[in-house]
PQR file with spaces between the fields and no chain letter, atoms N, CA, C, O and H, PARSE charges and radii, in Angstrom:
ATOM       1  N    UNK     1      10.773   -2.177   -8.389 -0.4000 1.5000
ATOM       2  CA   UNK     1       9.756   -2.117   -9.416 -0.0000 2.0000
ATOM       3  C    UNK     1       8.856   -3.340   -9.317  0.5500 1.7000
ATOM       4  O    UNK     1       9.309   -4.424   -8.946 -0.5500 1.4000
ATOM       5  N    UNK     2       7.594   -3.166   -9.645 -0.4000 1.5000
ATOM       6  CA   UNK     2       6.646   -4.266   -9.564 -0.0000 2.0000
ATOM       7  C    UNK     2       5.592   -4.125  -10.657  0.5500 1.7000
ATOM       8  O    UNK     2       5.403   -3.050  -11.226 -0.5500 1.4000
ATOM       9  H    UNK     2       7.226   -2.286   -9.945  0.4000 1.0000
ATOM      10  N    UNK     3       4.917   -5.224  -10.935 -0.4000 1.5000
ATOM      11  CA   UNK     3       3.805   -5.208  -11.865 -0.0000 2.0000
ATOM      12  C    UNK     3       2.549   -5.590  -11.107  0.5500 1.7000
ATOM      13  O    UNK     3       2.556   -6.519  -10.299 -0.5500 1.4000
ATOM      14  H    UNK     3       5.070   -6.098  -10.472  0.4000 1.0000
ATOM      15  N    UNK     4       1.473   -4.869  -11.372 -0.4000 1.5000
ATOM      16  CA   UNK     4       0.210   -5.148  -10.707 -0.0000 2.0000
ATOM      17  C    UNK     4      -0.931   -4.662  -11.583  0.5500 1.7000
ATOM      18  O    UNK     4      -0.808   -3.658  -12.285 -0.5500 1.4000
ATOM      19  H    UNK     4       1.468   -4.115  -12.028  0.4000 1.0000
ATOM      20  N    UNK     5      -2.036   -5.379  -11.536 -0.4000 1.5000
ATOM      21  CA   UNK     5      -3.218   -4.957  -12.277 -0.0000 2.0000
ATOM      22  C    UNK     5      -4.005   -3.887  -11.531  0.5500 1.7000
ATOM      23  O    UNK     5      -4.816   -3.186  -12.137 -0.5500 1.4000
ATOM      24  H    UNK     5      -2.136   -6.195  -10.966  0.4000 1.0000
ATOM      25  N    UNK     6      -3.780   -3.748  -10.221 -0.4000 1.5000
ATOM      26  CA   UNK     6      -4.568   -2.772   -9.461 -0.0000 2.0000
ATOM      27  C    UNK     6      -3.738   -1.649   -8.839  0.5500 1.7000
ATOM      28  O    UNK     6      -4.234   -0.530   -8.702 -0.5500 1.4000
ATOM      29  H    UNK     6      -3.122   -4.317   -9.728  0.4000 1.0000
ATOM      30  N    UNK     7      -2.489   -1.919   -8.460 -0.4000 1.5000
ATOM      31  CA   UNK     7      -1.646   -0.893   -7.856 -0.0000 2.0000
ATOM      32  C    UNK     7      -0.676   -0.335   -8.880  0.5500 1.7000
ATOM      33  O    UNK     7      -0.071   -1.078   -9.653 -0.5500 1.4000
ATOM      34  H    UNK     7      -2.086   -2.827   -8.571  0.4000 1.0000
ATOM      35  N    UNK     8      -0.535    0.986   -8.876 -0.4000 1.5000
ATOM      36  CA   UNK     8       0.384    1.646   -9.795 -0.0000 2.0000
ATOM      37  C    UNK     8       1.705    1.996   -9.103  0.5500 1.7000
ATOM      38  O    UNK     8       2.784    1.813   -9.668 -0.5500 1.4000
ATOM      39  H    UNK     8      -1.026    1.590   -8.248  0.4000 1.0000
ATOM      40  N    UNK     9       1.599    2.504   -7.865 -0.4000 1.5000
ATOM      41  CA   UNK     9       2.798    2.921   -7.134 -0.0000 2.0000
ATOM      42  C    UNK     9       2.476    3.003   -5.649  0.5500 1.7000
ATOM      43  O    UNK     9       1.315    3.085   -5.250 -0.5500 1.4000
ATOM      44  H    UNK     9       0.723    2.653   -7.406  0.4000 1.0000
ATOM      45  N    UNK    10       3.529    2.978   -4.843 -0.4000 1.5000
ATOM      46  CA   UNK    10       3.340    3.219   -3.418 -0.0000 2.0000
ATOM      47  C    UNK    10       4.600    3.829   -2.834  0.5500 1.7000
ATOM      48  O    UNK    10       5.699    3.661   -3.362 -0.5500 1.4000
ATOM      49  H    UNK    10       4.472    2.912   -5.167  0.4000 1.0000
ATOM      50  N    UNK    11       4.413    4.544   -1.726 -0.4000 1.5000
ATOM      51  CA   UNK    11       5.531    5.117   -0.992 -0.0000 2.0000
ATOM      52  C    UNK    11       5.215    4.996    0.493  0.5500 1.7000
ATOM      53  O    UNK    11       4.056    4.853    0.883 -0.5500 1.4000
ATOM      54  H    UNK    11       3.519    4.681   -1.297  0.4000 1.0000
ATOM      55  N    UNK    12       6.250    5.055    1.308 -0.4000 1.5000
ATOM      56  CA   UNK    12       6.077    4.829    2.741 -0.0000 2.0000
ATOM      57  C    UNK    12       6.931    5.782    3.542  0.5500 1.7000
ATOM      58  O    UNK    12       8.098    6.008    3.223 -0.5500 1.4000
ATOM      59  H    UNK    12       7.191    5.171    0.992  0.4000 1.0000
ATOM      60  N    UNK    13       6.341    6.340    4.588 -0.4000 1.5000
ATOM      61  CA   UNK    13       7.080    7.146    5.546 -0.0000 2.0000
ATOM      62  C    UNK    13       7.210    6.329    6.818  0.5500 1.7000
ATOM      63  O    UNK    13       6.235    6.150    7.547 -0.5500 1.4000
ATOM      64  H    UNK    13       5.393    6.156    4.848  0.4000 1.0000
ATOM      65  N    UNK    14       8.415    5.831    7.089 -0.4000 1.5000
ATOM      66  CA   UNK    14       8.643    5.034    8.294 -0.0000 2.0000
ATOM      67  C    UNK    14       8.432    5.869    9.554  0.5500 1.7000
ATOM      68  O    UNK    14       7.922    5.370   10.557 -0.5500 1.4000
ATOM      69  H    UNK    14       9.207    5.976    6.497  0.4000 1.0000
ATOM      70  N    UNK    15       8.822    7.126    9.500 -0.4000 1.5000
ATOM      71  CA   UNK    15       8.678    8.012   10.654 -0.0000 2.0000
ATOM      72  C    UNK    15       7.211    8.196   11.028  0.5500 1.7000
ATOM      73  O    UNK    15       6.861    8.170   12.208 -0.5500 1.4000
ATOM      74  H    UNK    15       9.237    7.531    8.685  0.4000 1.0000
ATOM      75  N    UNK    16       6.355    8.382   10.029 -0.4000 1.5000
ATOM      76  CA   UNK    16       4.928    8.602   10.268 -0.0000 2.0000
ATOM      77  C    UNK    16       4.103    7.321   10.198  0.5500 1.7000
ATOM      78  O    UNK    16       2.923    7.316   10.550 -0.5500 1.4000
ATOM      79  H    UNK    16       6.639    8.403    9.071  0.4000 1.0000
ATOM      80  N    UNK    17       4.734    6.226    9.737 -0.4000 1.5000
ATOM      81  CA   UNK    17       4.062    4.939    9.539 -0.0000 2.0000
ATOM      82  C    UNK    17       2.858    5.078    8.603  0.5500 1.7000
ATOM      83  O    UNK    17       1.799    4.496    8.839 -0.5500 1.4000
ATOM      84  H    UNK    17       5.692    6.230    9.450  0.4000 1.0000
ATOM      85  N    UNK    18       3.046    5.866    7.529 -0.4000 1.5000
ATOM      86  CA   UNK    18       1.985    6.090    6.549 -0.0000 2.0000
ATOM      87  C    UNK    18       2.389    5.502    5.202  0.5500 1.7000
ATOM      88  O    UNK    18       3.485    5.741    4.695 -0.5500 1.4000
ATOM      89  H    UNK    18       3.906    6.338    7.336  0.4000 1.0000
ATOM      90  N    UNK    19       1.474    4.732    4.647 -0.4000 1.5000
ATOM      91  CA   UNK    19       1.677    4.100    3.353 -0.0000 2.0000
ATOM      92  C    UNK    19       0.750    4.770    2.345  0.5500 1.7000
ATOM      93  O    UNK    19      -0.469    4.746    2.515 -0.5500 1.4000
ATOM      94  H    UNK    19       0.584    4.538    5.059  0.4000 1.0000
ATOM      95  N    UNK    20       1.306    5.358    1.313 -0.4000 1.5000
ATOM      96  CA   UNK    20       0.540    6.021    0.263 -0.0000 2.0000
ATOM      97  C    UNK    20       0.507    5.095   -0.941  0.5500 1.7000
ATOM      98  O    UNK    20       1.549    4.689   -1.455 -0.5500 1.4000
ATOM      99  H    UNK    20       2.296    5.378    1.174  0.4000 1.0000
ATOM     100  N    UNK    21      -0.702    4.766   -1.385 -0.4000 1.5000
ATOM     101  CA   UNK    21      -0.849    3.867   -2.523 -0.0000 2.0000
ATOM     102  C    UNK    21      -1.615    4.568   -3.624  0.5500 1.7000
ATOM     103  O    UNK    21      -2.668    5.158   -3.386 -0.5500 1.4000
ATOM     104  H    UNK    21      -1.548    5.097   -0.967  0.4000 1.0000
ATOM     105  N    UNK    22      -1.075    4.499   -4.838 -0.4000 1.5000
ATOM     106  CA   UNK    22      -1.744    5.002   -6.032 -0.0000 2.0000
ATOM     107  C    UNK    22      -2.210    3.790   -6.834  0.5500 1.7000
ATOM     108  O    UNK    22      -1.422    2.901   -7.156 -0.5500 1.4000
ATOM     109  H    UNK    22      -0.219    4.019   -5.032  0.4000 1.0000
ATOM     110  N    UNK    23      -3.489    3.772   -7.145 -0.4000 1.5000
ATOM     111  CA   UNK    23      -4.061    2.671   -7.905 -0.0000 2.0000
ATOM     112  C    UNK    23      -4.033    3.001   -9.393  0.5500 1.7000
ATOM     113  O    UNK    23      -3.863    4.160   -9.774 -0.5500 1.4000
ATOM     114  H    UNK    23      -4.130    4.494   -6.884  0.4000 1.0000
ATOM     115  N    UNK    24      -4.198    1.990  -10.227 -0.4000 1.5000
ATOM     116  CA   UNK    24      -4.103    2.201  -11.667 -0.0000 2.0000
ATOM     117  C    UNK    24      -5.184    3.142  -12.186  0.5500 1.7000
ATOM     118  O    UNK    24      -5.012    3.744  -13.245 -0.5500 1.4000
ATOM     119  H    UNK    24      -4.336    1.049   -9.917  0.4000 1.0000
ATOM     120  N    UNK    25      -6.286    3.281  -11.469 -0.4000 1.5000
ATOM     121  CA   UNK    25      -7.339    4.217  -11.899 -0.0000 2.0000
ATOM     122  C    UNK    25      -7.025    5.662  -11.513  0.5500 1.7000
ATOM     123  O    UNK    25      -7.813    6.565  -11.795 -0.5500 1.4000
ATOM     124  H    UNK    25      -6.426    2.791  -10.608  0.4000 1.0000
ATOM     125  N    UNK    26      -5.870    5.881  -10.866 -0.4000 1.5000
ATOM     126  CA   UNK    26      -5.446    7.222  -10.484 -0.0000 2.0000
ATOM     127  C    UNK    26      -5.812    7.623   -9.070  0.5500 1.7000
ATOM     128  O    UNK    26      -5.341    8.652   -8.585 -0.5500 1.4000
ATOM     129  H    UNK    26      -5.230    5.147  -10.637  0.4000 1.0000
ATOM     130  N    UNK    27      -6.637    6.841   -8.396 -0.4000 1.5000
ATOM     131  CA   UNK    27      -7.012    7.184   -7.020 -0.0000 2.0000
ATOM     132  C    UNK    27      -5.816    6.947   -6.093  0.5500 1.7000
ATOM     133  O    UNK    27      -4.998    6.054   -6.309 -0.5500 1.4000
ATOM     134  H    UNK    27      -7.019    6.005   -8.790  0.4000 1.0000
ATOM     135  N    UNK    28      -5.749    7.780   -5.057 -0.4000 1.5000
ATOM     136  CA   UNK    28      -4.645    7.718   -4.107 -0.0000 2.0000
ATOM     137  C    UNK    28      -5.225    7.611   -2.697  0.5500 1.7000
ATOM     138  O    UNK    28      -6.118    8.368   -2.315 -0.5500 1.4000
ATOM     139  H    UNK    28      -6.414    8.506   -4.881  0.4000 1.0000
ATOM     140  N    UNK    29      -4.698    6.658   -1.939 -0.4000 1.5000
ATOM     141  CA   UNK    29      -5.133    6.442   -0.562 -0.0000 2.0000
ATOM     142  C    UNK    29      -3.921    6.454    0.350  0.5500 1.7000
ATOM     143  O    UNK    29      -2.835    6.010   -0.022 -0.5500 1.4000
ATOM     144  H    UNK    29      -3.972    6.043   -2.249  0.4000 1.0000
ATOM     145  N    UNK    30      -4.132    6.976    1.561 -0.4000 1.5000
ATOM     146  CA   UNK    30      -3.087    6.982    2.573 -0.0000 2.0000
ATOM     147  C    UNK    30      -3.543    6.098    3.728  0.5500 1.7000
ATOM     148  O    UNK    30      -4.595    6.329    4.324 -0.5500 1.4000
ATOM     149  H    UNK    30      -5.014    7.336    1.863  0.4000 1.0000
ATOM     150  N    UNK    31      -2.743    5.091    4.033 -0.4000 1.5000
ATOM     151  CA   UNK    31      -3.042    4.151    5.111 -0.0000 2.0000
ATOM     152  C    UNK    31      -2.189    4.523    6.322  0.5500 1.7000
ATOM     153  O    UNK    31      -0.985    4.749    6.199 -0.5500 1.4000
ATOM     154  H    UNK    31      -1.889    4.904    3.549  0.4000 1.0000
ATOM     155  N    UNK    32      -2.831    4.584    7.497 -0.4000 1.5000
ATOM     156  CA   UNK    32      -2.164    5.025    8.716 -0.0000 2.0000
ATOM     157  C    UNK    32      -1.717    3.846    9.575  0.5500 1.7000
ATOM     158  O    UNK    32      -2.303    2.764    9.540 -0.5500 1.4000
ATOM     159  H    UNK    32      -3.809    4.400    7.597  0.4000 1.0000
ATOM     160  N    UNK    33      -0.656    4.093   10.348 -0.4000 1.5000
ATOM     161  CA   UNK    33      -0.122    3.146   11.338 -0.0000 2.0000
ATOM     162  C    UNK    33       0.259    1.796   10.738  0.5500 1.7000
ATOM     163  O    UNK    33       0.031    0.752   11.350 -0.5500 1.4000
ATOM     164  H    UNK    33      -0.180    4.972   10.377  0.4000 1.0000
ATOM     165  N    UNK    34       0.829    1.820    9.560 -0.4000 1.5000
ATOM     166  CA   UNK    34       1.267    0.591    8.901 -0.0000 2.0000
ATOM     167  C    UNK    34       2.703    0.292    9.340  0.5500 1.7000
ATOM     168  O    UNK    34       3.603    1.101    9.115 -0.5500 1.4000
ATOM     169  H    UNK    34       1.014    2.668    9.063  0.4000 1.0000
ATOM     170  N    UNK    35       2.916   -0.862    9.962 -0.4000 1.5000
ATOM     171  CA   UNK    35       4.277   -1.205   10.406 -0.0000 2.0000
ATOM     172  C    UNK    35       5.244   -1.383    9.235  0.5500 1.7000
ATOM     173  O    UNK    35       4.854   -1.787    8.139 -0.5500 1.4000
ATOM     174  H    UNK    35       2.186   -1.520   10.145  0.4000 1.0000
ATOM     175  N    UNK    36       6.476   -1.080    9.488 -0.4000 1.5000
ATOM     176  CA   UNK    36       7.535   -1.213    8.487 -0.0000 2.0000
ATOM     177  C    UNK    36       7.601   -2.642    7.941  0.5500 1.7000
ATOM     178  O    UNK    36       7.856   -2.838    6.753 -0.5500 1.4000
ATOM     179  H    UNK    36       6.792   -0.751   10.378  0.4000 1.0000
ATOM     180  N    UNK    37       7.373   -3.640    8.801 -0.4000 1.5000
ATOM     181  CA   UNK    37       7.446   -5.044    8.381 -0.0000 2.0000
ATOM     182  C    UNK    37       6.390   -5.378    7.325  0.5500 1.7000
ATOM     183  O    UNK    37       6.640   -6.181    6.426 -0.5500 1.4000
ATOM     184  H    UNK    37       7.166   -3.481    9.766  0.4000 1.0000
ATOM     185  N    UNK    38       5.229   -4.769    7.433 -0.4000 1.5000
ATOM     186  CA   UNK    38       4.153   -4.998    6.458 -0.0000 2.0000
ATOM     187  C    UNK    38       4.559   -4.437    5.105  0.5500 1.7000
ATOM     188  O    UNK    38       4.347   -5.076    4.074 -0.5500 1.4000
ATOM     189  H    UNK    38       5.026   -4.116    8.163  0.4000 1.0000
ATOM     190  N    UNK    39       5.137   -3.254    5.105 -0.4000 1.5000
ATOM     191  CA   UNK    39       5.576   -2.628    3.847 -0.0000 2.0000
ATOM     192  C    UNK    39       6.736   -3.418    3.247  0.5500 1.7000
ATOM     193  O    UNK    39       6.794   -3.598    2.031 -0.5500 1.4000
ATOM     194  H    UNK    39       5.310   -2.735    5.942  0.4000 1.0000
ATOM     195  N    UNK    40       7.647   -3.884    4.073 -0.4000 1.5000
ATOM     196  CA   UNK    40       8.765   -4.687    3.578 -0.0000 2.0000
ATOM     197  C    UNK    40       8.255   -5.960    2.910  0.5500 1.7000
ATOM     198  O    UNK    40       8.777   -6.369    1.873 -0.5500 1.4000
ATOM     199  H    UNK    40       7.600   -3.737    5.061  0.4000 1.0000
ATOM     200  N    UNK    41       7.246   -6.583    3.493 -0.4000 1.5000
ATOM     201  CA   UNK    41       6.663   -7.787    2.903 -0.0000 2.0000
ATOM     202  C    UNK    41       5.926   -7.458    1.611  0.5500 1.7000
ATOM     203  O    UNK    41       5.930   -8.260    0.676 -0.5500 1.4000
ATOM     204  H    UNK    41       6.821   -6.251    4.335  0.4000 1.0000
ATOM     205  N    UNK    42       5.297   -6.296    1.548 -0.4000 1.5000
ATOM     206  CA   UNK    42       4.633   -5.860    0.312 -0.0000 2.0000
ATOM     207  C    UNK    42       5.646   -5.738   -0.819  0.5500 1.7000
ATOM     208  O    UNK    42       5.395   -6.181   -1.940 -0.5500 1.4000
ATOM     209  H    UNK    42       5.294   -5.645    2.307  0.4000 1.0000
ATOM     210  N    UNK    43       6.774   -5.144   -0.521 -0.4000 1.5000
ATOM     211  CA   UNK    43       7.817   -4.908   -1.528 -0.0000 2.0000
ATOM     212  C    UNK    43       8.317   -6.217   -2.139  0.5500 1.7000
ATOM     213  O    UNK    43       8.588   -6.269   -3.339 -0.5500 1.4000
ATOM     214  H    UNK    43       6.978   -4.785    0.390  0.4000 1.0000
ATOM     215  N    UNK    44       8.441   -7.254   -1.349 -0.4000 1.5000
ATOM     216  CA   UNK    44       9.008   -8.508   -1.853 -0.0000 2.0000
ATOM     217  C    UNK    44       7.956   -9.557   -2.223  0.5500 1.7000
ATOM     218  O    UNK    44       8.303  -10.660   -2.645 -0.5500 1.4000
ATOM     219  H    UNK    44       8.221   -7.212   -0.374  0.4000 1.0000
ATOM     220  N    UNK    45       6.681   -9.219   -2.069 -0.4000 1.5000
ATOM     221  CA   UNK    45       5.638  -10.209   -2.349 -0.0000 2.0000
ATOM     222  C    UNK    45       5.584  -10.554   -3.830  0.5500 1.7000
ATOM     223  O    UNK    45       5.896   -9.731   -4.690 -0.5500 1.4000
ATOM     224  H    UNK    45       6.399   -8.323   -1.727  0.4000 1.0000
ATOM     225  N    UNK    46       5.182  -11.788   -4.106 -0.4000 1.5000
ATOM     226  CA   UNK    46       5.052  -12.250   -5.493 -0.0000 2.0000
ATOM     227  C    UNK    46       3.924  -11.515   -6.204  0.5500 1.7000
ATOM     228  O    UNK    46       3.979  -11.309   -7.416 -0.5500 1.4000
ATOM     229  H    UNK    46       4.929  -12.457   -3.406  0.4000 1.0000
ATOM     230  N    UNK    47       2.895  -11.117   -5.444 -0.4000 1.5000
ATOM     231  CA   UNK    47       1.765  -10.375   -6.007 -0.0000 2.0000
ATOM     232  C    UNK    47       1.418   -9.234   -5.049  0.5500 1.7000
ATOM     233  O    UNK    47       0.800   -9.456   -4.008 -0.5500 1.4000
ATOM     234  H    UNK    47       2.850  -11.284   -4.459  0.4000 1.0000
ATOM     235  N    UNK    48       1.821   -8.011   -5.408 -0.4000 1.5000
ATOM     236  CA   UNK    48       1.545   -6.872   -4.524 -0.0000 2.0000
ATOM     237  C    UNK    48       0.051   -6.627   -4.388  0.5500 1.7000
ATOM     238  O    UNK    48      -0.410   -6.220   -3.321 -0.5500 1.4000
ATOM     239  H    UNK    48       2.323   -7.831   -6.254  0.4000 1.0000
ATOM     240  N    UNK    49      -0.710   -6.865   -5.442 -0.4000 1.5000
ATOM     241  CA   UNK    49      -2.162   -6.688   -5.367 -0.0000 2.0000
ATOM     242  C    UNK    49      -2.796   -7.647   -4.391  0.5500 1.7000
ATOM     243  O    UNK    49      -3.631   -7.249   -3.579 -0.5500 1.4000
ATOM     244  H    UNK    49      -0.336   -7.195   -6.309  0.4000 1.0000
ATOM     245  N    UNK    50      -2.414   -8.895   -4.461 -0.4000 1.5000
ATOM     246  CA   UNK    50      -2.952   -9.908   -3.539 -0.0000 2.0000
ATOM     247  C    UNK    50      -2.522   -9.604   -2.112  0.5500 1.7000
ATOM     248  O    UNK    50      -3.330   -9.692   -1.188 -0.5500 1.4000
ATOM     249  H    UNK    50      -1.736   -9.219   -5.121  0.4000 1.0000
ATOM     250  N    UNK    51      -1.248   -9.243   -1.925 -0.4000 1.5000
ATOM     251  CA   UNK    51      -0.757   -8.923   -0.583 -0.0000 2.0000
ATOM     252  C    UNK    51      -1.523   -7.725   -0.022  0.5500 1.7000
ATOM     253  O    UNK    51      -1.946   -7.739    1.134 -0.5500 1.4000
ATOM     254  H    UNK    51      -0.592   -9.171   -2.676  0.4000 1.0000
ATOM     255  N    UNK    52      -1.698   -6.691   -0.845 -0.4000 1.5000
ATOM     256  CA   UNK    52      -2.455   -5.525   -0.410 -0.0000 2.0000
ATOM     257  C    UNK    52      -3.858   -5.932    0.029  0.5500 1.7000
ATOM     258  O    UNK    52      -4.310   -5.545    1.106 -0.5500 1.4000
ATOM     259  H    UNK    52      -1.355   -6.680   -1.784  0.4000 1.0000
ATOM     260  N    UNK    53      -4.538   -6.705   -0.794 -0.4000 1.5000
ATOM     261  CA   UNK    53      -5.913   -7.111   -0.471 -0.0000 2.0000
ATOM     262  C    UNK    53      -5.991   -7.941    0.799  0.5500 1.7000
ATOM     263  O    UNK    53      -6.929   -7.786    1.580 -0.5500 1.4000
ATOM     264  H    UNK    53      -4.170   -7.020   -1.669  0.4000 1.0000
ATOM     265  N    UNK    54      -5.027   -8.814    1.015 -0.4000 1.5000
ATOM     266  CA   UNK    54      -5.057   -9.711    2.173 -0.0000 2.0000
ATOM     267  C    UNK    54      -4.523   -9.102    3.460  0.5500 1.7000
ATOM     268  O    UNK    54      -5.005   -9.428    4.545 -0.5500 1.4000
ATOM     269  H    UNK    54      -4.264   -8.940    0.380  0.4000 1.0000
ATOM     270  N    UNK    55      -3.538   -8.226    3.353 -0.4000 1.5000
ATOM     271  CA   UNK    55      -2.822   -7.780    4.549 -0.0000 2.0000
ATOM     272  C    UNK    55      -2.963   -6.298    4.895  0.5500 1.7000
ATOM     273  O    UNK    55      -2.630   -5.892    6.008 -0.5500 1.4000
ATOM     274  H    UNK    55      -3.146   -7.962    2.471  0.4000 1.0000
ATOM     275  N    UNK    56      -3.451   -5.489    3.960 -0.4000 1.5000
ATOM     276  CA   UNK    56      -3.485   -4.041    4.204 -0.0000 2.0000
ATOM     277  C    UNK    56      -4.884   -3.456    4.080  0.5500 1.7000
ATOM     278  O    UNK    56      -5.335   -2.737    4.972 -0.5500 1.4000
ATOM     279  H    UNK    56      -3.722   -5.818    3.055  0.4000 1.0000
ATOM     280  N    UNK    57      -5.568   -3.752    2.994 -0.4000 1.5000
ATOM     281  CA   UNK    57      -6.821   -3.083    2.642 -0.0000 2.0000
ATOM     282  C    UNK    57      -7.810   -2.959    3.804  0.5500 1.7000
ATOM     283  O    UNK    57      -8.260   -1.854    4.105 -0.5500 1.4000
ATOM     284  H    UNK    57      -5.201   -4.336    2.270  0.4000 1.0000
ATOM     285  N    UNK    58      -8.148   -4.044    4.447 -0.4000 1.5000
ATOM     286  CA   UNK    58      -9.147   -4.001    5.522 -0.0000 2.0000
ATOM     287  C    UNK    58      -8.536   -4.020    6.912  0.5500 1.7000
ATOM     288  O    UNK    58      -9.247   -4.199    7.901 -0.5500 1.4000
ATOM     289  H    UNK    58      -7.783   -4.942    4.202  0.4000 1.0000
ATOM     290  N    UNK    59      -7.222   -3.837    6.997 -0.4000 1.5000
ATOM     291  CA   UNK    59      -6.534   -3.937    8.283 -0.0000 2.0000
ATOM     292  C    UNK    59      -6.140   -2.586    8.885  0.5500 1.7000
ATOM     293  O    UNK    59      -5.932   -2.481   10.094 -0.5500 1.4000
ATOM     294  H    UNK    59      -6.644   -3.692    6.194  0.4000 1.0000
ATOM     295  N    UNK    60      -6.037   -1.559    8.046 -0.4000 1.5000
ATOM     296  CA   UNK    60      -5.542   -0.264    8.516 -0.0000 2.0000
ATOM     297  C    UNK    60      -6.487    0.850    8.112  0.5500 1.7000
ATOM     298  O    UNK    60      -7.097    0.811    7.043 -0.5500 1.4000
ATOM     299  H    UNK    60      -6.206   -1.644    7.064  0.4000 1.0000
ATOM     300  N    UNK    61      -6.600    1.842    8.981 -0.4000 1.5000
ATOM     301  CA   UNK    61      -7.415    3.020    8.668 -0.0000 2.0000
ATOM     302  C    UNK    61      -6.803    3.745    7.486  0.5500 1.7000
ATOM     303  O    UNK    61      -5.584    3.756    7.312 -0.5500 1.4000
ATOM     304  H    UNK    61      -6.104    1.874    9.849  0.4000 1.0000
ATOM     305  N    UNK    62      -7.650    4.346    6.682 -0.4000 1.5000
ATOM     306  CA   UNK    62      -7.152    5.040    5.485 -0.0000 2.0000
ATOM     307  C    UNK    62      -7.956    6.292    5.209  0.5500 1.7000
ATOM     308  O    UNK    62      -9.062    6.479    5.716 -0.5500 1.4000
ATOM     309  H    UNK    62      -8.640    4.337    6.823  0.4000 1.0000
ATOM     310  N    UNK    63      -7.365    7.136    4.394 -0.4000 1.5000
ATOM     311  CA   UNK    63      -8.010    8.355    3.909 -0.0000 2.0000
ATOM     312  C    UNK    63      -7.824    8.401    2.408  0.5500 1.7000
ATOM     313  O    UNK    63      -6.727    8.154    1.908 -0.5500 1.4000
ATOM     314  H    UNK    63      -6.467    6.983    3.982  0.4000 1.0000
ATOM     315  N    UNK    64      -8.891    8.717    1.684 -0.4000 1.5000
ATOM     316  CA   UNK    64      -8.769    8.883    0.242 -0.0000 2.0000
ATOM     317  C    UNK    64      -8.222   10.281   -0.006  0.5500 1.7000
ATOM     318  O    UNK    64      -8.806   11.271    0.435 -0.5500 1.4000
ATOM     319  H    UNK    64      -9.782    8.918    2.091  0.4000 1.0000
ATOM     320  N    UNK    65      -7.101   10.358   -0.712 -0.4000 1.5000
ATOM     321  CA   UNK    65      -6.446   11.634   -0.999 -0.0000 2.0000
ATOM     322  C    UNK    65      -6.966   12.224   -2.303  0.5500 1.7000
ATOM     323  O    UNK    65      -7.234   13.423   -2.383 -0.5500 1.4000
ATOM     324  H    UNK    65      -6.626    9.554   -1.071  0.4000 1.0000
ATOM     325  N    UNK    66      -7.111   11.380   -3.329 -0.4000 1.5000
ATOM     326  CA   UNK    66      -7.661   11.853   -4.601 -0.0000 2.0000
ATOM     327  C    UNK    66      -8.208   10.685   -5.391  0.5500 1.7000
ATOM     328  O    UNK    66      -8.717   10.871   -6.496 -0.5500 1.4000
ATOM     329  H    UNK    66      -6.893   10.406   -3.264  0.4000 1.0000
């Protein structure tokens, strides 16, 4: 469990290397080719929002799901 002002939830498929992130505004994005180590660091980060912005947002291709 985590608290964030911008992220509501996330899930990860290690097999597909896809990270699904739901933001607090309800939008959902799927990030492709995200290594397991990046997701593991996201899970334990002191600030998931900051980690997302610094390490994921502009680093991986994504698709807006909704």
